C-alpha positions in Angstrom: -3.9 8.3 -12.9 -0.9 8.1 -10.6 2.5 6.6 -11.3 3.4 4.7 -8.2 6.7 3.0 -7.5 6.5 -0.3 -5.5 9.8 -1.4 -3.8 9.7 -5.0 -2.7 11.7 -6.2 0.4 14.5 -7.5 -1.8 15.0 -4.1 -3.5 13.2 -5.0 -6.7 11.2 -2.0 -7.9 8.3 -1.6 -10.4 6.5 1.5 -11.6 2.8 1.1 -12.1 0.3 3.5 -13.6 -2.6 3.2 -11.2 -6.0 4.3 -12.6 -7.9 6.9 -10.5 -10.1 5.2 -7.9 -8.1 1.9 -7.9 -6.5 1.0 -4.6 -2.8 0.6 -4.5 -3.5 -3.1 -3.5 -5.6 -3.7 -6.6 -2.9 -2.2 -8.8 -0.1 -4.3 -7.1 -2.0 -7.6 -7.5 -3.1 -6.8 -11.0 0.6 -6.1 -12.0 2.3 -9.0 -10.3 3.8 -7.2 -7.4 4.5 -10.2 -5.1 5.0 -8.3 -1.8 1.3 -7.6 -1.5 -1.1 -10.5 -0.9 -4.5 -8.8 -0.4 -6.1 -12.0 1.0 -9.3 -10.2 2.0 -9.7 -8.7 -1.5 -9.5 -5.1 -0.2 -12.1 -5.1 2.6 -9.6 -4.0 5.3 -9.9 -7.3 7.1 -6.6 -9.1 6.9 -3.6 -6.6 6.9 -1.8 -8.6 4.1 -1.4 -5.4 2.0 0.7 -3.6 4.6 3.1 -1.1 3.1 5.3 1.8 4.1 4.5 5.0 2.3 7.0 7.7 1.4 6.9 11.4 2.5 5.0 12.5 -0.6 2.2 10.1 0.1 2.2 10.8 3.8 1.7 14.5 3.0 -1.3 14.0 0.8 -3.1 11.0 2.2 -6.0 11.4 4.6 -5.4 10.0 8.1 -6.1 6.3 8.4 -9.6 5.3 9.5 -10.2 3.7 12.9 -10.7 0.3 11.1 -7.4 0.7 9.3 -5.6 1.6 12.5 -7.1 -1.5 14.2 -5.9 -3.7 11.3 -2.4 -2.2 11.4 -2.2 -3.6 14.9 -2.2 -7.1 13.2 0.6 -6.6 10.7 3.2 -9.4 10.5 6.2 -7.0 9.9 7.3 -4.1 11.9 4.7 -1.3 12.2 6.1 2.1 11.5 4.7 5.6 11.6 4.3 5.5 7.8 2.6 2.1 7.8 -0.6 1.9 5.8 -2.8 -0.7 4.2 -2.6 -0.5 0.4 -6.2 -1.5 0.1 -7.2 1.8 1.8 -5.2 4.1 -0.5 -7.2 5.1 -3.6 -5.2 6.5 -6.5 -5.6 10.0 -7.7 -3.3 12.5 -9.5 -2.2 13.8 -6.0 -0.4 10.5 -5.5 1.6 10.7 -8.7 5.3 10.0 -8.1 4.7 8.3 -4.8 6.6 5.3 -3.5 5.5 2.4 -1.3 8.0 0.0 0.2 6.8 -3.5 1.0 7.8 -5.3 4.2 9.7 -8.6 4.3 6.5 -10.6 5.1 2.8 -10.2 5.1 2.0 -13.4 7.1 
């Protein structure tokens, strides 16, 4: 399980214990984090779970797949070097203490 902090665009933060194997998108939607829409249900087809990951997560996450990179070209908010799709990040103990910041818009 990983304790992940979600910071919404307005500065509201919430800590969520994310079960191993769950995506950060699943955990956000299940816990009422409004800054992640996840319209495609996690199939990496909509880019509405765009987030910015912190340095801890950047250091432990595998590189994004070609499909994720293609979808990141379609994000509504600014794409940054630390932009990722929350549906593609699976929780594990290595992510414990990580933070994701959510953009101002997903659409």
